[in-house]
C-alpha positions, -999 to +999 in steps of 0.1 A: -144+186+170-160+184+135-194+186+132-219+184+097-251+185+090-263+158+070-305+165+063-314+179+100-294+155+117-257+152+131-233+135+121-199+130+146-177+111+147-159+093+183-164+113+217-147+098+249-126+114+277-100+091+287-104+075+323-071+102+333-092+127+330-123+115+336-149+137+368-130+165+352-169+179+330-145+174+302-173+151+292-201+176+293-183+209+280-173+179+246-215+171+247-228+209+250-205+222+226-216+194+197-255+206+207-243+240+206-228+234+169-260+214+161-282+236+168-266+263+146-267+244+119-302+239+121-304+201+130-332+195+143-323+158+157-286+140+172-288+104+174-260+088+196-237+058+201-229+042+225-226-001+241-249-020+254-234-025+280-216+015+290-239+020+316-221+048+326-216+065+292-253+055+291-263+075+319-241+106+311-264+112+277-298+105+299-289+135+319-277+154+295-312+153+279-309+122+256-331+094+258-335+062+241-347+054+206-370+030+189-348+028+162-330+001+163-292+008+147-281-016+117-240-021+108-227-029+075-185-041+083-156-044+057-170-018+035 
């Protein structure tokens, strides 16, 4: 997993656990590692995105201390 600091925030690629491996603590280990590495890099904030209908992921992230942001994400496609 690559963790890269960008102006005090963390930039990461996708993280997901295969369906057959869910419930084994792998996701917790991945996110705990990412948080630990971000702290080492001096990051002040981690922002993540998940699909609005992915309530399981949202619940997982909330249990890990993440909270919904009042920020609105924007994307550009076909760059």
